N, C-alpha and C positions, 0 to 999 in steps of 0.2 A: 618437477620444480624448475623454475627458470633462475637466471641470475642476471644482475645488472652489470652491463659492460659499457665501454666507451669506444667509439670509433673516431678516426680523424677524417674530416671531409674537406677535400681541397676547395679553397675559396670560401668555406663556410666556418671551419673550426671544429672543435670537439663536439660530438653529439652522443648522448647516452642512448641506451637501448636495453631491451629485455630479450635475453637469449634463452631458448629452451631447446634441449637436446633429447633425442629419442633414446630409449633404453638400449636399442641394438644399432646396427649399421643403418644410417639414414638412407631413405629411398630417394631423397632429393632435398632441396633447400627452398625456403620461402621467406620473402620479405613481407611481413604483415604490416599493412599501412592503416594507421589509426583513423578514427573519425575526427571531428573537430575538438574532441574533449581530451586529447592527449593520450599518453600510454597509461591509462587508468587500469583499475582492477580487471575490468571487462576485456580490454585488449591484451593484457598479460595472460588472462585465462585462455583467450583464443589461441595465442601463440603456443601456450603450454599444451593445449588440446591437440594442436597439429603435430606436436612432438610426441606426446604420450600415447595418443589414440591412433595416429595416422602414419607415424614413422618419419616425419620430416624434421630437419634441422630448421628451426624458425627463429627469426629475429624481427622484433618490433622496434624500429627506431623512434626516438623521441623527437619528433619533427620540430617541436616548439623550442627546443634547447637553444638555438641561435638567438632567440628573443627573450625567453625566460625559462630557466632550467627547471626540470622536474615538475612541470606543471601538470596537474590533473584537475579537470573541470567537472562539475556535476551536470545533471541533465535539466536543470531549471533554465529559466529565461536568461539569467545572468551568465550561465555557462555557455549558452548558445551565442549570446552577444559577444562575449570575450572570445570565444572560439572563431567566430567570423572575423573579428579584428585581427587575430593572430594569423590566420591563413592568408588574409590580405597582406599583412606585413611580411610574411615569409615569401610568398610568391611561388609559382610552379617551378621556376628555374632552380632555386635553391632546394626546393623539395626534391626535385629529381636528382640533384647532385647527392642528396642524402640517400636516396634509393640506390643509386649507382654504387656509392661507398659501402652501403649495407650488403649489397649483392657481392661486391668484391671481397668483403670481409668473410662472408659465408663460404665463398670458394676457397679463400686462403685457409680457413679453419679445417676444411675437408681435403685439402690437397695433399698429395704424397709425391715423392720424387718421380718425375716423369709423367705426372697426371695433373691436370688443371683444376681438379676439384669437382664438386657436385654441380649439376645443372641447377639453376635458380629460377624460380617463378615469383610472381608478386600477386598478392591478394589484398584488396582494400575495400573499405566500408565508407559510404557517404562521400565526403571529400576524398578520402583515401581510395574510393572506387574510381573516381576520375584520375587520380594520380597513378593507380594501377594500369589504367588504359594507356596513359602517356608512358608508363614504363615499358609497355609493349611497343608503341609506335616509335619511341625515341631511343629506347635502350635495348629493344629486341627481346624482352623477357616475356615468356608465357604468362598470361595474366587473367585473373578473375575480378570482375568489378561488381560489388554490391551497391545498388541504388546510388550510382554516381550522377548526380543531377547536373554537374557542370561539364559533362562529356560532350554535349551537343555541339558546342562551339569548336570542338576539335575533330569532328567526325570526318573531315576530309583527309586526315592524316592516315596513310596506309598502314595496315597491320604488318608486323614483322614476325609474329609468332602466334600460336593458338590463343584465342581470345574468347571469354565467356562473360555475359552480362546477366545479372539478376535484378529484376524490378518487381515492385509491388503494385498491383492494379489500383490500389487505393492510395497511392503515394501522390499527393497533390503537387509535390515539387517536380515530378516527372510524369506529365500527362501522357495519354495514350499516343498522341501525335509525335511526342518526342521518342517514345519507344519505337514507334514505326520508323522514325529517321534512322535509328540504329540498325534496324534490319535492312533499310534501303541502301544506306551508305557503307555498311560493313557486312555484306552478304556472307562473308566467310566466317564471321563470328557466330557463336551460339547465343541466342537471346531467349531468356525464359522470364515469364511473368507469373506471379503467384497471388493468391487471394489474400493479400496482406497489404500493409502500409509501409511507410518508410521506417527503416530501422528494424525490420522484422527478425533479423538475426541477433539483436541485442537482448540476450536472455536475462540481463539484470534489470530490465525496464519492462514491467508488465504492461504498461500503456501501449507498447508497440510490438512486443515479442510475439511471434507466431510459430509455435513449435513445429507444426507440420511442414510449413514452408521452409523454415530454417533447416530442417532435417533433409528435405528433398534437395534444396540448394547445395547443401554441404556434400551430399552424395554425388551430385553432378560435378561439383568443384573438384572432388577427389578424383573422379574419373578423368578430368582434363589433366590434372597434375601428374597422375600416375602414368598417363600416356606421354605427356610432353617432357617430363623430367627423368624418365627411366633411361 
């Protein structure tokens, strides 16, 4: 089980989050970056699974808190519309400040005298996938991006840590030519394409969930983080 916490973000203010701890010593720490729907039951479950099943200390910050606290949106058209409004109002600079503060919090939680704490990575979904990529290029965090459609505009930024991208070949928001741009401009990154659409990891939404693709993507994600954060 996870717990609700609050972190202080310089220049932004207090931001809530969902923190999940593994049963034993953590193998590393992860910032879990939400879709445009907030830290809802699905994102909380993702963080908890990374802790319970995979052994990571995981924190999912509530990125919309600077605008509206404790917001959870549904997957209907109103939720999509409001989510797009909120990410536009938040902007990537404030979002990255939240990622940075979350990473610092995870290090502090795990630090001991003479030790700086666990290594931290970032994993994000949809909008959060683009933010995970920027957490790599701008903050130096090993990162995994699931179907981040907004990443194309930032592909000239150099990677600073291991990077992995997951895309669905049926995802109309990320056409094949955009996937190819990721391979061309970031040849050091791992880029995988699955026979699925956008949101294929969202197991609470049967319209988009693809179990086989999600399972394979998760196995590859774990391989990156076990290597990069050990």
